[in-house]
N, C-alpha and C positions, 0 to 999 in steps of 0.2 A: 111236195114240201122239202125244203131244204134240210141237210143234215143238221145244220146249226139250230133250226127250229124244231126238229124232231127230238133232239136230245134234251132240248129245254122243256118240251111239253111232256116228254117221258119222266123226267126228273120230278115235275110238278106233280104228275100222276102218282109217282111211287112213293115220293117223300113229302108230299102235302104242303110245298111251299116253292117258292121260285128258288133257283139255284143262285148263289152270290159270285160264281166265277164260271167262267167259260174259257176253255183252251183248246187249241188245235196244234197238230204237228203234221207236216205234209209227208208223203212218200216221195221218192225220188226216182228219176230215170238217169242212167249213166250214159252220156252221149259217146264217150270213148274212155279207155282204161279199165280193162276188165282183168280181174284178179291180180291187178298190180299193187292193191291197197296193202295187202299183208306181205307184200315184197318190199315196203318202205316206198312205194313208188308214186306215180302221179296219176291222178283220176279227174275227169270232166264231167261231173254229174250237175243236175239242176233238181231243184225242189218242184214239184208238180202241185197242180190244183186239185189234188185228191188227197184227203187228209184223214186222221183220226181226230174224233172231237170229243171232248169230255165236259159235260154240265156238272158242277160239284158245289159242295159247300164244306167247310171245316166241320169236325166233329169235336166234341169236348173230351173224346178220350184217344187212346192210341190204337184204334181200330181203323181198317179201311174196308169200305162196303162199295162194291161196284158192281153195276149191272150192265151186262153187254146187251144193246138192242139187237145186235146182228144175230146172237146166238141164244137170246132169251133165257139167260142164266145169271144168277146173283152169286157173288162170291164175296165172302167176309174172311178177313185175316188180321191177325194181331201184329202191329209193328214190333212188339216185344219178341213174339215168338220167330218172326223172321230174323230179327238181330241175333236172337239166341241160337238159331240154327247155324248161323255164321260163326258164332263163337265156340260152337261145339267142336270145331276142328275136323269136320267131315270133309270128304271130297266135294268138288263143285256140283256134280248132279246129285249129291246127298242133301244139298241145302235146301230143305223144305221146312214149312212152318211146324212147330213142335206138336201140334195137334195131329199130326199125321203119323200113325203107327203102323209101319209095314215091315215085313221081314226083308224084301228085296227092294229097297228105296231106289237104287239106280234104275232097275227096269221099270218101276212104277212111275218115276219122274218122267223117264222118257216117254212113257205111254200117255200121261198126263199133258206133257207139252205138245204131243202129237194130237191130242183130242180136240175136235172142234168145240165140244161143249165148255170145257174148263181150261184148256191150254192157254187161251189169251190171258187169263190172269197170272200164270207164271211169270209173265214179262213185267207185270206191275209189282208183283213180289220182288223180282230180280232187281228192279230198280229202287225199290225201298231199302233192299239188303245192301245194294252198291252205295247209296246214299249215307246210310247207317256206317257202313264200313269206313267212309271218308270222314266220319266224325260230325254228320249234320244231325241236329235234332228234329225230328219229324213230328207232325201233327197229323192225326188221322183225318179222313175225309169220306164222305158218301158221294157217289157220282154216277152218271148215266154215260157209258162208252159207246161209240158207234163210228164207223168209218165207211169210205167207199174206195180204199185202197185194195185192190184184189190180192186175197192171201195166196201166197206161193207163186205170185206171177213174176218175181223178181224186181217189184217196185217197192220193196223195203217196208212192208206193212208191220213188220216187227218192230223196226227201228222207230217208225211213226209211233207206233203204241208206247214204247219206251220213252221217247222224248215228249209224248203227250203226258205221260205219267210223271216224267221229271219236271214238267212244267206245273203240274197240279201239285206236286209235293213242294216244289219252290214257291208257288203262290201261296199255299195255305201255312207253310212253315216259315215264311219270311226270309227265304234264302235268296241271295243274288243270282240273277241268272247270267251265266257266263257260258256262251254256247260251246265253247271248246271244252271247258271242263265238264260240263254235263254230257257232251258227246263221248267224252272219256269214260265216265261212270256208265253211261248206257251201253258202251261197249264191254265194260267189264261185267255188267249183268247178263249180256249174252254169251260171253264167253265162258263165264264161271258159274252162272246159275243155270242158263239153258243148255249149256255145253257145245256150243257152235264157235268153232275157232276162227270166226270172220274178222275182217278188217274194220277200220274206223270211217270208211267213207260214209256208209249209210248214215250213222248218227251225226256225222259232221254236217251232212247235207240237210237232214231234217232239222236239225238244231239251227243253222246259220244261213239258211237259204236266202237269196235275194230276188225279188220280182224282176222278170225281165232278163236275168243273168244267169249263166251257168257258172260253175266255181272250179278253178283250177286248184285243186288240193294237193300239196306236198305232204304226203301221208307219213313222212319221217318227222319233219318240223311243224306239221299242221299249219303251216302258212297257207292262206287262202288268197287267191287273186280272182277278183270278179271279171267275168269275160261277157260282155253283151252279145246276145243272140244276133246273127246277121239279119238287117231288116228284110221284111218280106219272106221270111221262113217260117216253119212250123215244124214241130216235133209230133208225129203220130206214133202212139203206142198201138202195137199189134199184139194182142194177148192170144196165143196159140190155144189157150184154155187146157193145156196139158201141165200138170204139175209135178213137183219132186219134194223130197223131205230132206233138206239139207243135212240134218244131223246124222242120218244114215247114208248119204250119197257119197260121192268120191270128192267131194270138197276138201275135207281134211286131208286125203290123200295127195291132192294137188299141193297143198302147202307143204307136206312133208317132202313131196320131189323137189318143190323149189329150194328148200333148206339144202337138200343134198347137193344141188348145183351150186348154191352160194358157197357152201364148204369146199367144193372143188376149185372154185375161182378165188377162194381166201378173203371173201368179202362178207361184211354183216348180213347184206342182202342182195338180191338180184339187180336192185336199183342201182348199184354201185358198178355194174357191168355196161360198159358202152357197147354198141353195136359192132364196132371195130374190134374191141377186146373179145367179144363173143366169138366172132368169126375166127380170129386167130388161134383160139384154144379150144373151140367146141368139139374138135375131133377126139379129144381124150375122154369125153362124156359117153356113157351109156347112151344109146340111141333114143329111147324113151325119154331119159332125163334131158338129152339135148334138145328134144323137141318142145318139152315143157319149158325150159329156160329161154328157148328162142322166142317163144311168144311173150314172155315177160319182158325180156329185153327189147324186142322191136315194139311192143305196145307201149312202153314208157317213150320210146322216141315218138311214136305217131300221136301220142297224147299231147306232148309239147308241140309238135307241129300243127295239131289240131287247134290249140289255143290261139297260136300265131295267126293261124288262117282265120279265125273268128275275129281277131282284132283287125285284120284287113278286110273283113266282110267278104271274105272268099268262100262262098257256099260251095263252090265246085270241089274245092281241095278238100275242104272237110267231108264231102261225101265220099271222095275217093279213099280217104283215110279210114272212114267206117266201114267201107267194103273191105279194105285190106284187114281191118281188125276181125271181121266175121270169119274171113277165110283162115286167120291164124288160130281163132278160138275152135273153128271146127276142125282143122287139120292137125295143128301142133298141140293145142291144149285139150282138144277131144271133149269139150263140154257142150257142144250144141246137140241138137236132137233132128231127126228127119222132118218134124213138123216147124221147127225152127228154121231150117234150111229151105223148105217149101216157102215160107212166110217172107223171108228174105228175096228169094228169088221172085216172087210175085211182085214184091215192090220195085224191085230193080227193072222190071219190065217197063215201068211207066216213065216217060220222059221228063215229068215234073218232079220225079224223085232223084235228089242228088247222091244219095247213098243210103244203105240200110245194113242194121247188123242185129244179131241177138244182144240182149242186154241183161244184166243180172248174172248170177252165178251159172245159169246155164241148166242143162238136163231137162229142159221144159221151160215154161214161163213165157216171156214176152221178147219180142223183137221191136225195132224202132225203125221208123224212116223219116229221114230228113228232106223235107219237100218244100215247094213252093207254097206260101201261104194261102194264096188265092185258089189253090187247087186242093187243099188239104182234105176238105170233105169228100170230094169227088175220088181221090186216090184211096182214102180209107174205105170207100164203098166199093171200089173196084178190086182193092186188094183182098178184102174180105170174101168176096165172091170167089177170086181166084183161089184163095185158101181153101175155101168149103168145097169146091168142085175138085181140087186135088186130094184132099184128104178126108172128105166126109164128115169133117168137124166144123162146128159153128164158132167161130172166133169172136171175141170182143175187141172193140177198136175205141181208142180214146185219142182225141185231139188234145194235147196238153199245153199249158201255159207255164212258164217258170214263175213260181210265187215265192213269198217269203217264208222263213223257218217257223219254228215252234214259237207260239206267241200267245199272250192273253188277249181274248177278243173282248171288246166292250159289249156288255149285255144291253 
């Protein structure tokens, strides 16, 4: 049974009537342009045909009731309490609903966000908080949530949930759907409610994706250029099934290191440093900071080259750029892992693979292989077997298509 049908049936069972609205928001995979988003740089992601779905109906009060089909847990909160927590002037990770009475809110919120049982609801609360902070008058709703975006795999399950929640609030509250503005609010929820200092790529892709296309996003201006996938090609997502917790990982440390490098060059962000400028002055940087900065500067250049290659339908060049990206992430930015490296090596052994790289923030999660479409299933099976033999770990493999961003789906 499809996820769409499952959330509708579960809603009918739990709430005794058919839902009046159905929304979905996709995960994303990034073809190239990793860790460049929070450096005001360029990224080239696509929304994928794995998504978060919410079947829902408006309520007559200011409460939101959501049941997670994946975690078998119901969570209810008051929109007034969420807004009140924000108005209380507390720190970002202390912004929880007013009915939570804890001595150490910081630690407990972090634990709650990590919890598979209730952490998913914090993303919905965060979106409600961000929308109300922006002056939106919200209507409560009740709904059933389910998804097939793997959690922690680097495919942006959190951004998909946030954009699905934003679509739900917009639909029930009569708010206009502006993908860029909603992506900004989703990012604010992630940064200030959840406490992860990520960039805007995930939310932009989930909000504004286009079927059949990748999106070249300028993370400073938020300009989007749609770039068609070369004909006869496919993207295979190779999930190592190893996971990381970004709130506690070196993600925020990498961002701090980039800011140190930007100050050295006297620019607002490393996006403003060309490869030539970097090579001329990089000797004055600490060796570790130099490697971090080199990845960002060269990755921005690779991303722009990749978009041009796609416009020329040049799959070979795109694959070569993906390989170079992985080596930079592995050696200079140091966010890969043994499992990711094995997966990429397994993919690149195959003649029908143009290129492969880790994707997402790293430290675990997924790699991607850019392959000939007529061989996608064969390469998926072969690479999975190669990885399993090398690591003893069973991977998950998905052949993905580019799909539309967050939308209301006709019932």
